[in-house]
N, C-alpha and C positions, 0 to 999 in steps of 0.2 A: 402505588402513585401511577398517575398518567404521565408517560413519559414521550417525548418527540425528539427525534434524531433529525437533525438538519444538515443537509449537505449544500453549502453555498455555491454560487456560480461566479465566474470571473466578470461576466457581463449579463447582458439581457437576453442575448440570443439563446435560443433552445438548441441542443444537441441531439444528433441523430445517431451518435456513435458512442454515447457515454457508457462505461463500463460500472459495473456495481461498485460501490464504496464498501470495500472489503471490511474496514473497522467496525462498520456497525453490524455486520453479520458475527463479528467476535463478541462485540457487547452484548447482541442479543442472546448468544449462546451461553453468556455467563448470567443472564438475568433470569430470576425466578419468576416465571409467568402466572404463579398463582398469587404473587404479590403485586405484580406491576404490569401494565398495560402498553405496550410499545407500537409506536408508529413511525414512519420514515417518510420525509419529504425531501427530494432532490430538486434543487433550484435549476439544475441542467435540463430537466425533463419536463418540469411541471411547475405550476404557481405555487409558491410556499405560502399558506394562509397566514395572515398576520394577526388573527384573532382565535388562535386554536385554545380550547379550554383544557389545560395541562398543568401539572404540577411543576415539570421539569423539563427544560430545553436542552439538548446536548449538541453542540456545534463541532464538528472536525473541520479544520482549515488549513490550507496551505498559504503561503504568503500572498500569492496571487489572488486568492479569494478572501484576503482579510478583512477588506474594505467592506464587502458584502457581509461577511460573518458580523462585523461590528454592528451593521445596520439592523441586522435580524436580531441581535443580542440585546441592542438598547430598546428596541420595539418591546420585546418580551418583558424586559425589566420593569419598563413604565407600566406595564400591565400587572405587574406582582408575579411574574413567573420567574422562578429560580434558574439561573442560566450557568452552564459549565461549557467552556471551550477547551479543546483539545486538537492534537494534530502536531505536525511538524512545525507550524509557525508559532504555536503555543509554547512548544518544548525549546524553540530558540530564542522566543521573545516573550516571556512569561511576565516581565514587568509591565509591558505594553499591553499585552492582552488582558491583564488584571484589571486595568481601567475599564474594560468593557464587559466583564464577566464577574459573577459572584464567585465560581470558583474556576481555577485554571488547572488542568491536567498536563503535567509534564513527564515526557517519556512514554514507557509502555502503560497505556490506560488499562490493559486487562488486568494487571497487577493489582491496581488500586480501585477498580470499579465497584465491587461490592462493599468494600469499605467505605466509600464515598456514599452510596446509598443508604446503607445502614446509619451513617452519621447524619445524613439528611433527614432521615426518617425520625431521627431521634433529636432534631434540632440543634446538632452541634457540627455543622459541615465546617471543614476547614477551607481557608482561602486557596490553598494550593495541595495538591497530591503530587508527589513525584516518585518516579521510579526509573532510573537510568540503565538499570541492569536488564538485559533481555529475559523474560521468562523462558521457561521450557515451553517451546511453541508445538511441541508434540502433544501437549494436553490441550491445545487451543480447540474449541468446538465452533465450527461455522454454522450458524443458523442462518441458512439462506432464505427461510421462509419470509423473513423481513422485507425481501425483495418482491414478494407476490403482487402481481397486478401492475408492476412498474415495467415501462417500456425501455428497457436496457439494451445494450448492443448484443450481438450474436457472440461476440468475443468475451469469455468468461475468465475472471481473474483468479488465480490460485497462487498460494504463497508455499513454495518449497523451503526457501530460507529467509533469514532476516539479518540484515547487517552485512558489512564488508569487511575484509582484512585490510584493505588500504585506507589510507588516512589523507587524501587529497585535500589540501587546505580549502578549496572552494566548496566541497561538497557537504551538504546537509546530513547525509548518512553518518559521515565520519563524525560530525560535530554533536550528533544526538547519541551515537551509539558507540563513540570513542574506540573504534576498531573490533568491538564485540560483534560476533556473529554466530548463528545458530542455523542448523537444518533439521526439518522433520525427517522421520524414518521414511524411506521412499515407498515402503508398503501403505503407509498412512497415506501419502499423497496421490499414490496410483488408486486406493480405494475411493478417495475423494473424487477423482476426475471420472471414474467408472459411475459413481453415483451422479454426476453433474449431467453426464450424456444420458442417463437413465430417467432423470426426472426433470431435466430442463429442455423442453422441445426447441428453445430458441438456440440454444449452444451449437455453435459449429466450429469454433477455435478456442483453445485454452492459451490463456497469456500469463506467463509466470512473472509476477509481479517483484520477485526477488531483485534486489537491489545489485547483486552480482551472483549470477547463477553459477558461476565456477568458484565461488569463495572456496568450496570443498570439492575438489576435483574427483576425488575417488567416488563421492556420494552422486555427484553430477553424471559420472560415467554410469553408475548403476540406475540412476534415474532414466537417462537415455534409453538404455537397454529394454527397461520395462516399457517405456513408451512406445517403442517401436512394436512391441506385441499388441499394442492397442489399435494401431493404424489410425490415428487422429492427426489433426493438425494442431500446432502449437507455436507460440512466439516466446520470446525471452529477452534479457537485456543481460550484458556482462562486459568485463574488462577486455581489452584487446590482446593481454599477454596470452590468452588461450589460443592465438594464433600460433604458437609455437608447437601446438599438437594437432596436426592436420589430420590425423586419424579421429581425434574426437569430433573435430568438425565434420568430417565426413560421416560420423555416427549420427551426429545431430541431424544431417541432412536425411539420412535412411530413417531416422525415428521419426520423422513427420514435422520437423522445424521447418516454417515457411519464412520466418523473419526473426532477425535478431538486431537489436540496437546496441551500437558500440560507442564508447566514448572517446573520440578524437581530442576534443577540448581545443587543441592548437596546434599548429604544425611547425611552430618555432620552438626548438629545443630549449632554449633559455626560459621561454615563457612557462614551458612545461615544467620545467624544474622549480621555477618560481611558485607555481601552483602545488608543488610536490606530487605531481601525477607519476609516482613512481613506475606505474605499470607500462607507460609510455616513454620510458627514457630510452630504449635501445631499439626502437622500431623505425623500419622504413615503411610508410603508410601506403606507397604504391605497392610494394611486396604483400602487405596484407590485403589490400583490396583484390589482387590477382589471386591469393588464396581463396578468398570468399567466392570469387567469380566461379570457381570450379564446382561449386556446391550448387544445389537447387532451390536454396532459399534466399530472400531477399536480406541484405544487411543495410542498415541505416546508421547514419553517422550523427553525433551530437557535437557540436562545436561551441 
């Protein structure tokens, strides 16, 4: 089959700093290239043709890009092309998404991807494929050749872990993964980082897209120690409870961390408790800011 991966944009403006959509590297790595031909179009950096001659369109969408995703889906369905939609929005709002797609992927798409392709080839595709449980992410193969020729940012995404141990009421991560989380072996990640800098001349910074890089503190410590040896620049995101461990924060700085996104969400403790933001219950934000000021990396807060 001829398959087109589409990454919709939130608006019509082109991006100068769009990072690679990691989900499509995962699906590409799972796909038998002797049976299927893959192409990728990213709305953020290029025009998506509305007349592609393909058998299947696969769209990954967030809520903020859902309107554009539906527009693309309806265009191709009218042309007789089969459309699958996945991503966080599809996992959280599958009934809504079903109105705009032939098939909806809920949860971890890599688990059901080849089952879906086989079903589609045999003429018996399901309306919905669902896998709420996280797969063994050590077995994930990232085929970054799918990005060839695309003008993505010099910031390259890497996933060390997936999921988060916290169950904050407002967070999509908790809603999708239900407190489940996994980490890849550190050696696995380090080898991938080395390969990125060996093969991608554009790469300057690695961005760990983990929902919470500190979900497993022991593994995080080992990762930082290994990153220190590589002498590269990297960024990440995590929960503020790591501020209890100033030694770990210092190690991050020494290991090349240049930026970390922290979730403050709210400065009112009553509101924080309503949101079940457990990691923030007993923290003085001013103290946390002063701790991070001692480091050499930039910290940014999400409210």
